[in-house]
N, C-alpha and C positions, 0 to 999 in steps of 0.2 A: 504494500500500500504506500509506504514511504517512498519507495523507488519510483512508483508511478507518479506520485505528486512531484517529485524532484524533476522527472522528465517533463512533466507538464509545465512547470515553472521555466525550465530551460527552453522549452519550445516557445513559450510566450515571449521570453527574452530575445530569442533569435528572430521571431516574427516582428517584434517591435523594432529591433535594429534595422531589419530589412526595409521597414516602412519609413525610416528617417530620411530626410533630404540628404543628398550627397555630402554637403558640407558637414552636416551633423554626424553622419556615419564616419567621416574622416576624423572629426574631432573625437568621437567616441573611441576610435582606434588609435588615437594619439598622433595623427598625421596632420601637419600644418600645410594647408593647401597653398599658402603663400611662400613656402620655403624655396630656396634656390642656392646653388653653390656660390661662394663669395667671388669666384672668378667671373661670374656674370654680372655682379652688382657692385664690385669695387670701382671707385672713381680714381682714375689713374693720375689725376692732377690735383694738387692742393687747392683748397678754397680759402685763401687767407682772410678775405673780408668777412666771410661767414664765421670763421674760427674766432676772429677778433670780437665780433659782435656777440657771439654766444659766450665768450669768456667774460665780457663785460656784464652779461646777464640783464641787459636793459631792454633792447629792442632789436628786432630783425624784420626786414621787409623783403619778401620774396615775390617776384612777379612771375606767374606762370603764363608764358606766351605760346601761342600756337593756334590750332584749328579746332575742329569739333571734339576731338578726344581730350582736349584741354578744357573746352567749354563744358563738356560733360554729357554730350549726346549719348543716349543709351542708358544713362543713370535714371533711376526712378524719381529722384529728387535732386535739386541742386547741391544739397549738402553731401550727396554721395559721389560727387565728382572727385577726381583725384586731387585737385588743389584744395578743396574743402577738407578732405580727409587728411591731407598732408599738414594743413594748419592745425588740426586737432591733435595729431600725433606729435608734432614738434612742440606744441604748447604743453602737452602732457609731460614731456621731458624737461621743459623749462617753465614751470608754472608761474614763476615770478617775473618772467620777461614778457614784453609786448611783442608777440610774433604775429605778423600779418602775411597772408598768402593771397595776393590779388589775382583774380582770374581774368586774364586778358585773351581768352580763346575766342575765335570767330569761326563759326562753321563754314566749311567749304573753302577756306582760304589757302592760297599757295604761298611759297616762300617770298616771292617778290612783294606781294601785298602786305605780308607780315612785316617785312623789313621796313616798308614805307611808313608804318605807324609806330615804330620804336620810339621816336622822339616824343610823341603825344601820349601814347598808351603805356609806355614803359618808363622812360627816363624822367618824366614829369613827377613820378612817385618816388624818385630817389631810392631805387632798390639796392639792396646789398647782394642779392642773388637773382639772376634771371634764368629760369629753366625754359629753354626754347625747344618745344616739340615741333618737328618739321619733317617734311618729305612725303607724307602719306598722300595728300591730295595731288602733289606733283607726279607721283607714280600713277595715281588713278587717271590723270590726264595725259599720261605717257610723255611727260616733259623730259627733256635731256637733263640728266643729273648734273653734268658738268656746267651747264648754263646756269642752273639755279644756285649752284654752290657759290658763284660770284656774289649773289645776294646774301647768302648766309655768311660768307666771310666779311662782307661790308657791314652787316648787322652786328656781328661779333666785335669788330673793331670799334663800332660806335658804342656798344655797351661797355666794353672794357675801358674805353676812354673816360667813362663816367666814374670808374672806380669799382664797379660791381663785378662780382664773380659771375661766370656763365657755365651752365651745364647744357649740352645738347642732348635731346632725347630723340631716338630714331623711331622707325615705323612700328605699328602694331602687327602682331602675327595674327592674321585673319584671312579667311578664304578670299575675300574681295581683293586683298593686296596680293596674295599669292597667285592670283589669276593673271597678273600683269607681268610681262616678261622682264621688265627692267627693275624689279624690286631689288635684285641682288646688286645691280649697278648703283642704285641709290644707297643701299647699305654701305657699300664700299666707299662711295663718295663722301658720305657723312663721317665715316671713320677717318678718312684721309683729311677732311677739313678740320675735324676736331684735333687731330695730331698736328697739323700745320699751324693752327691758330693757338695751340697750347691750352685747350679747354677739355674737360672730361666729357666723355660720351656715355650716357646712361643707355645700356643695351636693352631697351624694352622688347625688341623683336626676339632676341635670344632668350630673354627671361620668360616671355609668354610661350615660346616654343618648348622650353624646358618644362613648364607647368603641364603642357599638353602631353609631351613625350613621357614624362615621369608619372602621368596619371593623377597629378594633383588636381587638375581641373579639366573636365571635358570641354571641347570646343563650344558646345551649346551653352555651357555655364559661363565661359570666358568671353564669348562674343555674342552680340545681340542677333536677333532674327534677320537683320539686314546684312549679316555676314561681314560687317566692317567695324562697327563701333563696340566698345567695351561695355561691360555690365557693372552693376554694383559690386559684385564679387571681385572682378578683375581690377576695377578702379581702386578698391580698398587694398588689394594685395600690391598693386603698383605703388600706392602711396606708402605702404608699410616698408617695402623694399627701398624706396627712394629715401624716405626719412632715415632708415637705418644706415644707408650708404653715406648720407650727408653727416650723420653723427659719428660714424666710424672715421670718416675723413678728417673732420675737425678735431676729434679727440686725439687722433694720431699726431696731429700738429702740436697739440698741447703737451703731449708726452715726449716730444723731441728734446734732447739735451740742449740747453742754451749755450751760446758761445760765451767765452770769458768776458767779453765786453758787455754782452747783454746781462750776464750775471752780476757784473760790477754795478751796472746801472740799476739793477733790481734790488 
């Protein structure tokens, strides 16, 4: 009788687990659907302005620049966009600081149009960091990657002259992007541009591909029904990985040994 009851309880438990949403099943199994190897998320170039502002603990202004996946198309609510989630995550790490993440995403925009509004939509807010998500709509329109990189380089120069740090963010891993032949050329062009201009590239494409290949998130969970835009789940994971990357980058700078001159001044 006791054995029968135990089997019944076990059966109920298994059935209940099978009915849970994919994210809940992964959580129950101890799997983090946002996880990724550090090689995909590490920022290769220091962010000195961000490190300084976080060390002061007073204020930090981030401008999220880009197109619809910055604006938050595909999210159920504006607060579920990646910039909004990034603001909440960064603020949680620095509760006494004034951290702002300004969303300057415009749906459907290509690199040239984005570059033209840097003065009014970005620099006017005196940012400490600009995260420029770029390239997806240019791929969707079959633009030549090398032509648009001239706009990206010009925009980076403009931002860096203001004293702000810059992070480039590449394409999303999505069926609508993969159906265009030049997405690989765009990925390579963005990597080359980041290297030449001395700014870090956040590898969103590789990150999302890893989620899919490792089984952390199915494509239908990660990408909306339009086969292009991200979802609440993937925007949240993107923000989590991006905030963790920024914090690792800036804390590594804080932990570097000071020179003798700097130590003497300190």
